[in-house]
Each structure stands twice: as structure tokens, then as C-alpha cells.
C-alpha positions in Angstrom: -6.7 5.2 35.0 -7.8 7.4 32.0 -5.8 10.4 30.6 -6.9 13.8 32.0 -7.0 16.1 28.9 -7.8 19.9 28.6 -10.8 20.5 25.9 -8.8 23.5 24.4 -7.6 24.1 21.3 -4.0 24.4 22.3 -4.5 20.6 23.7 -5.9 19.5 20.4 -2.7 20.9 18.7 -0.9 19.0 20.8 -2.8 16.0 20.8 -2.7 16.1 16.5 1.5 16.3 16.8 1.5 13.5 19.1 -0.8 11.4 16.6 1.3 12.5 14.0 4.8 11.6 15.6 3.3 8.0 16.5 1.7 7.4 13.0 5.1 8.3 11.7 7.5 6.2 14.0 4.8 3.5 14.0 6.0 1.9 10.4 9.8 2.3 11.8 8.9 -0.2 14.4 6.8 -2.5 12.0 9.7 -2.9 9.9 12.2 -3.5 12.8 9.5 -6.3 14.0 9.2 -7.9 10.5 13.2 -8.0 10.0 13.8 -9.4 13.7 11.1 -12.2 13.1 13.1 -13.1 9.7 16.2 -13.6 11.7 14.7 -15.5 14.7 13.6 -17.6 11.7 16.6 -17.9 9.7 18.7 -17.9 13.8 16.4 -21.2 14.0 17.2 -22.8 11.1 21.0 -22.3 11.6 20.8 -24.1 15.0 18.8 -26.7 13.5 21.5 -27.3 10.6 24.2 -26.9 13.0 22.8 -29.7 15.6 22.4 -31.9 12.4 26.2 -31.4 11.8 27.3 -31.8 15.2 25.4 -35.2 15.4 27.2 -36.4 12.2 30.7 -35.7 13.7 29.8 -37.1 16.8 28.8 -40.1 15.1 32.2 -40.2 13.4 34.0 -39.7 16.5 32.2 -42.5 18.1 33.5 -44.9 15.4 37.2 -44.4 16.8 35.8 -45.6 20.7 37.5 -49.2 20.1 40.4 -47.6 19.4 40.4 -45.0 22.2 39.9 -48.1 24.9 43.5 -48.8 24.2 46.0 -47.8 26.5 47.5 -44.9 24.7 51.0 -42.6 25.9 48.8 -39.4 25.9 45.3 -38.7 26.6 43.4 -37.2 23.3 41.2 -35.1 25.6 44.2 -33.0 26.6 44.1 -31.6 22.8 40.8 -30.0 23.6 41.8 -28.2 26.3 40.5 -24.5 25.6 42.4 -21.2 26.0 40.1 -18.5 24.1 36.8 -19.0 22.3 36.8 -16.4 19.7 33.6 -14.5 18.7 32.9 -11.4 16.4 29.8 -9.1 17.4 27.6 -8.1 14.7 24.9 -5.2 14.5 21.6 -6.5 13.3 18.5 -4.3 13.3 20.0 -2.3 16.2 21.1 -4.9 18.4 24.8 -6.6 18.9 24.9 -10.5 18.6 27.7 -12.8 18.5 28.9 -15.1 15.9 31.4 -17.8 16.4 34.9 -17.4 14.7 37.4 -20.0 16.0 38.8 -21.7 19.0 42.1 -21.3 20.6 43.7 -24.5 22.5 46.0 -24.8 24.9 49.5 -26.0 23.8 49.6 -29.6 23.1 52.3 -31.9 21.6 52.6 -35.7 21.5 55.3 -38.0 20.1 54.5 -39.4 16.6 56.6 -42.1 17.5 54.9 -43.0 20.9 51.2 -42.6 19.7 49.6 -44.7 16.7 49.0 -43.2 13.3 45.3 -42.4 13.7 45.8 -40.1 16.8 45.9 -37.2 14.6 42.5 -38.1 13.4 41.1 -38.5 16.6 42.1 -35.2 17.9 40.5 -33.7 14.8 37.3 -35.3 15.2 37.4 -34.4 19.2 38.1 -30.8 18.2 35.5 -30.8 15.6 32.9 -32.0 18.1 33.8 -29.4 20.5 33.5 -26.9 17.7 30.4 -28.1 16.6 29.2 -27.6 20.4 30.7 -24.2 20.7 28.9 -23.1 17.5 25.6 -24.3 18.7 25.8 -22.4 22.3 26.9 -19.3 20.3 23.9 -19.5 17.8 21.6 -20.2 20.8 23.2 -16.7 22.2 22.4 -14.8 19.0 18.9 -16.3 18.9 18.1 -15.5 22.7 19.3 -11.8 22.0 17.1 -11.6 18.5 14.1 -13.0 20.6 14.4 -10.6 23.6 14.4 -7.7 21.0 11.7 -9.0 19.3 9.6 -9.3 22.2 10.5 -5.7 23.3 9.4 -4.5 20.1 6.4 -6.4 19.5 5.7 -5.4 22.8 6.2 -1.5 21.6 4.1 -2.4 18.2 1.0 -3.3 20.2 1.1 -0.4 22.7 1.3 1.8 19.8 -1.7 0.4 17.8 -3.7 -0.6 20.3 -3.1 2.2 22.9 -1.4 5.2 22.2 -2.6 5.8 18.6 -6.3 5.1 19.6 -6.2 7.2 23.0 -4.7 10.2 20.7 -7.7 9.8 18.3 -10.1 9.4 21.1 -8.8 12.5 22.7 -8.8 14.6 19.4 -12.4 13.4 18.7 -13.4 14.2 22.2 -11.7 17.9 22.1 -13.1 18.4 18.4 -16.8 17.4 19.9 -16.4 20.0 22.7 -15.1 22.6 20.6 -17.5 22.1 17.7 -20.3 22.1 20.9 -18.9 25.7 21.9 -18.8 27.2 19.1 -22.4 26.0 18.0 -23.6 27.5 21.5 -21.7 30.5 20.5 -23.5 30.9 17.6 -26.7 30.1 18.7 -26.5 32.6 21.8 -25.1 35.1 18.8 -28.0 34.8 17.2 -30.5 35.1 20.0 -28.6 38.2 21.1 -29.0 39.7 17.4 -32.5 38.6 17.4 -33.3 40.6 21.1 -31.5 43.5 19.5 -33.5 43.5 16.4 -36.6 42.9 18.6 -35.8 45.9 20.7 -35.2 48.2 18.1 -38.3 47.2 16.3 -40.2 47.7 19.9 -38.3 51.3 19.9 -39.6 52.2 16.5 -42.8 51.2 17.4 -42.6 52.9 20.5 -41.3 56.1 18.6 -44.1 56.1 16.1 -46.8 55.2 18.8 -45.5 58.4 20.7 -45.4 60.7 17.4 -48.9 59.5 16.3 -50.1 60.3 19.8 -48.5 64.0 19.8 -50.3 64.6 16.5 -53.6 64.0 18.0 -53.1 66.4 20.6 
């Protein structure tokens, strides 16, 4: 539905102020959009890098497969029972995004005498694989938050560029044309009125002269 505007000087000032505000704020939105796009691209690269590292750690851990098939006094899986995943929150382009810090594990102890010497390496490998997976998940959280904000800002930029600013410009043009037509009509009416007054004056003067000549004739 088209916006109804008043064709008045007051409305013209309102529309001009609105246009100034929109044009002033648009560069800020455009800058934020550009920053978010860079962050999203970097986030995608970060995920790709983390996934490569995860594959390397997982491949290394798989090399322990034959060893883990042995009967063991302890289950290495007990060493990766997560107590808490620690994340820090940072502000990027006005939104909060998560970053991985560390993983706290539930207490796990085993006897060095009852377990083979490679158990430490297995546990370390397991934890690296888990940590790699958690880093990827948190990186995805970060990317999703950035992408959502980028979509929202892009919508606002498009709204400004394609709707609000063109609409304000069109309204200003419409009001100016109307006020200009009114002013032109007023000038024309004033000229017509002035012409009539002058004509009436000339007629009155002619009538006066004619009357004077008639009086002299008598």
C-alpha cells in the first residue's frame, strides 16, 4: 500500500530530514555488512582448517586400533568423560560469538603398572580427537551467528537502498512539483489580478476623460 503523504512544506521538511537520516546511517550499515562478510569468509576457512586437523588427529588415533583390540584393565573411553566445555564470548561487529578455550574432564586415574606404556598416548589421542570435534562444533556456532547477522544487515541495507531512500526521494520530488505548481499558479493568478486592476484603472481613466470631454462640450 502506497504511503500517503501531505503535499505541504511541513511534510517536505519531514521527508528531507528522513532522507538525510537514511543517507547518513546507510554507510554504517554497509560497513557492517562488509565486515560481517569478511568474518563469515574467515569463519568458513577456519572450519575447513579445523576439519583438516581433525582428520589428521583421527587418522593418527586409528593407528592405535590394533592395540585397543587387546583386553585392557581400563577403558580409554573413560578418560574422555567431559565435565565442562569452556568457551569465551567475544563481540564481533556488534554480535556475541563463541570461541573454544578448553575441555575439563571428569577425574580419571589408572595404574601405570596395570596398563601398557602406550596408554598415555591413546588417552592423549582420544582427547585431541574430541577436542578437534568440539572446536569444529563451536566454529560452526560462530559461523551461524555471523551468517544470521549478515542476513539481517543485508536485509536492512536492501531496505534502505531499494525502498526507503527511493521512496523518500520520490515523496520529496512529488511535494516539490506540487508546491512548484501551486507557486506558479499563484504567480499567474497574481499577474491576472494585476492585469485586471491595471485594465480597470485604464478604463476608469478613460471614462473619466470621456466624462470630462462631455462636460466641456456642454
